[in-house]
N, C-alpha and C positions, 0 to 999 in steps of 0.2 A: 348563474354559477360564478362563484368567486374565482379570481385568477391570482396566481403567484406573481409578485412584482419584484421581489428582492430576496437574496440569500446573504446572510452575514456569517462568515466563519467565526467560530468561537475560539480558534487558536490564538494564543497571545501574539501581539504585534511583533515581538522580538524573535519569533520562531519561524524558521524556514524549513519546509519539508522538501526532502530530496529523495527520489527513487532512482536507484542505480541498478541497471540490468547488466550483470557481468557477462552473460552468455545467453545464446538462444538454443543451447543444447539441453535436452530434457530426457530423462529416463522413463517418463510416462508418455502416452500418446492419446490423451483424452479427446474424444470426438468433438467436444464443444469448446476446445481451446481457441482463443482468438487467432485468426489466420496470420501467419508470419511470426508467431510467438516462439515457435520451437522448430524452426526449419534447419537448424544446425549450420547456418551459413557463417556465423560469427562465433568462433570457439571462445576464446578469452585471451586477453592481452597478458603477456608475461612481463610487461614493463612495470612491475609492482612499485619500484622506487619512483618512477615518473608519475604514476597514477596517484600515489599517496601525496606527493608534493603538490600536484595540481589540485587535488581536493582541498588541501590546506590553503592554497591560493584562492580558490573559489570561496571558501568560508570567510577569508579575510576580506575579499571584495564585497560580499554582502554585509559583513559586519561594519565596515567603514562607510559604505554608501547608503545602506538601508537599515542600520541598527539591528541587524539580525545576530543576536548574541548566543542563540541556541539553535542547533540544527538537529532535526529528526531525520536521520539517515536510514533508509530502508533498502537493503539489498533485495531487489524484487525479482519476481519470477514471471516468466513467459517460458524461458528456459528455466532450469533449476539452479539457483545461485550456489547451492552447497556443493555443486560439482566443480566449482572454480578452485583450482589447486591452491591459490593464494588466499582463500577465504579467511583462514585463521590469522595469518600474518596481517592482512589488510585490517581486520577488526581490531587487532591489538594496537597497531601503529596509529590508526585513526583516533582511537581513544587516548593513547598516550601522548601523541605529538600535536594535536590540534589545540588552538588557542581560543576556541569557543566550546561551550558546553555541548556534548554530543549524546543524544539518545539513539542507540543503535539497535536496529531490528532486522529481521530477515523474514521474507515470505517464502515458504517452502512446502513441498509435498511430504516432508517428514520421512522420506524413504531411507536416508542415511542410517547406518548402523548406530546402535547406542554408543559404542566406543568412539565413533566419530564425534557425536554430540558432547561426550565427556571431554574430548580434546579441544573442541573448537567453539564451544558456547560460552566460555567464561567471560568474554567481553561484551556479550549481548545483554540488552535490557529487556527485550521482548522478542518472542518468536510467534509469528502469525502462520499457523498451519492450515493450509487448504486441503480439505479431504474430498477426494474424488472417488465416487462409488465404483468406478470401472477398474481402479488399480490399487486403492489404498489397502494396506495391511493394517487392519484395525487393532489387533493385539499389539503389534509393534508400535503403532502410533500412540496408544495408551501408555506404553512403557516409556516412550520418549517424553511425553507430556508430564507424566508423573515425576520423571527424573528432573526435568527443568523446574517444575514447581518446587520440588524439594530443595533445589539450589537457590531459590529466591528469584529465579528468572520468570518473567510473566509469559506463560504460554496461552495463546488464544486459538481454540480449535474452531475453524470455520468450515461447516459442512455445506457443500454445494448441493442444493436441492434440484433434482432433475424431475420435471413433471412426468416423464415417461417411466421413471423408476422411483416414484414418490415413496412408496412403502419401504423400499430398500434403504433410501436415504434417511427416513425417519428411524429405522432400526439402528442405523449407525449412531445417531444421536442417543438413543436409549442405551445402546451398548456402552458408549462412552460414560454415561451417567452411572450405570450399574457396575462396571468392571474396573473403574479407575480408583486409585487409592486416595487421590487428592481432588478437591473441587475446583479445577481450573475452568476458565471461561469456555463455554460452548455457545456457538452462535450459528445461525443459518442464513443462507443467501440464495435467492433463486437464480437459475440459469436462464437467461432471456435473450441470448444473442441471435438465435436462429429459429426458423419456422419449426414448429414441433417443440421448441424450447423457448417460448416467448410468453408474454403476459396472457395471450389468448389460450395458451395450453393449460393454464392452471385453473382448477375448479375453485369454487368459493371456499371449500374446506382447506385446500392447499394454500390459498392466499392468506386465510386466517392464520394458518400455522406459521407461514413465513413472516407475516407482519409482526408477530411476536418473536422477533429474531433471537433475543437472548434466551437461551434454554437453561443456562446455569451460570451463576457468578461465584467467584471465590469467597473464602471466609473474609470477614471484615478486617481481621488483623493483617492478612496478606495484602488486601487492597490498600490499607493505610500505609503499609510499608512501601508499596510501589505506586503511590498515589499519582506521581508525575506521569506515569506511563498509561494511566487509565483515562478514558474520555467517555463520560456518560452521554454527553450530547456533543455533536460535531458542529452544528450550525443552527441558526435561527432563520425560519422562513417567515417573510412578511407578505401578507395578502392585500388585495385591493379593498377589502372591507375593513382594513386596519387590524385584523386578527394577527397574532404573533404566535408561532408554534415552534417548539424545539424539535430538531430532527437529529437522527443518528444513523450510522451505518448505511444500509441500503434503502432508507425510507423513500427518497425521491424516485428511485428506480422502481421500487415495488408499487408506489402510488402513481406511477406513470407521469411524473412531473419533471422528467429529465430532458426537456426540450428547450434549448437556450439559444437557438440561432438568432444572431443579430443582437444578443445581449452584450453588455459590457462585462468583462471578466478580469479579475486580478490575478490570474494564474501565474503570470511572470514574477509577481511579487511574493507569492505564497507557496508555490509548489513547482519544483523543477523536476525534470526527468533527464537522465543520462542513458541513452539507449544502447543497444548491443554494439553499435559501431563506435561508441564513445562520444557521440555528438550530444552537445548540451542543448536541450529544448525545454519548452514548458511541458507540463505533465501530459498534455494532449497533443504533443509533437509539433506545436507551433514554434518555429525557430525563434529564439530569443535575441541572440546577437548575430543577426543574419550576415552582416557585412564581414564578420570575422570568422565564421564557420568554426566556432570553438569546439575542440575535441579534447576530452580528458586524457586521451592516450598520447597527445602530441607533445613534443619537446618544447614547442614555442607557445604553449598554452598561456603561460604567465605573461609573456610579451603582448599577446593578443588581448587578453582580458584587461590588462592595465591601460591599454589604449582606448578602451571603451568608456566614453565619458557621458553619453546621453542617459538621461533618467529613464528607467523602465516605467511604462504607463499601462493602464488598463487597455485591453484590446477588444475588438468586436469579434465575437465568436462566429466562426464560419461553418460550424457543424450543426446539422439538424438535431442530432441526438447526442447526449453526453452519456456514454455507456459505462464509464469507470466510476466506481463507488466513491473513492476519495475526491475525485474532481467535482462531483456534484455539490460538495460542501464548501468549495472555494467561493469567496465573496464575489457576487455578481448581481447585476440588476438590469431590468428592462428600461431602456431609454424612454 
């Protein structure tokens, strides 16, 4: 049986991905949410001026030291980022004041009222909407996606497929297709974190359905207009039989290939995470600047990061399983 030996990200070398979690407060209570993602222990910082200035410093640090001239910044969810009172101001200022190119997106449960989206979405390039069968208001979600598409903002509807409620999740996909005015992206992803919601829980029919994750794509004119924010393939997988296969979205997870313990990984150079506390880590929570304990909320952030002189290098993955979809596509290899 052939084995995976290397993954190469298809992201341009000048691009840095950052996921920023403004809060762990959420208005949903999904049973399959990652533990610790929505405990409500870290509300949100009100130091908006400090946060914006520190982000600009972070962008400059990676631009000068690692030639990262474009940042894909995602306001991410565990908590619900649209609950952050400074969401709109942050998006506006990051776009207007940064000296690197910014592609700005949010990952959301789409629960905020349409009026909120009209007031706060104007600086967004992409909206990743995660639809959870336990709580999602399907009609409202369609209304929001149709509005964003009509404004030229790229909405991507990701329907989480629960093996225990497979038909209900499929019906959400079909309702999106049937009742929407515009042909925005519809995609599916399996829930596999827990017993009863793992790879063993899915029948062959379910796996076949999820493997073909793209359920609808937008019109070609819309794609061409927003080409920079679309990724058909996320990475290339190299096998020990010299076969090369393009991969996207949740392919590694669905195909049970997300086991990288002791592999070398470029996460510190490709994909950062700023967690609920404001601490700067890699996307899998490995501390990047350990000796400086960098926090985006701190007044001395600039002084600390400017003292950091060592080059970031590939590190050895300490985790048995890589459960997060974007992290599976980061450049990594088996020594």
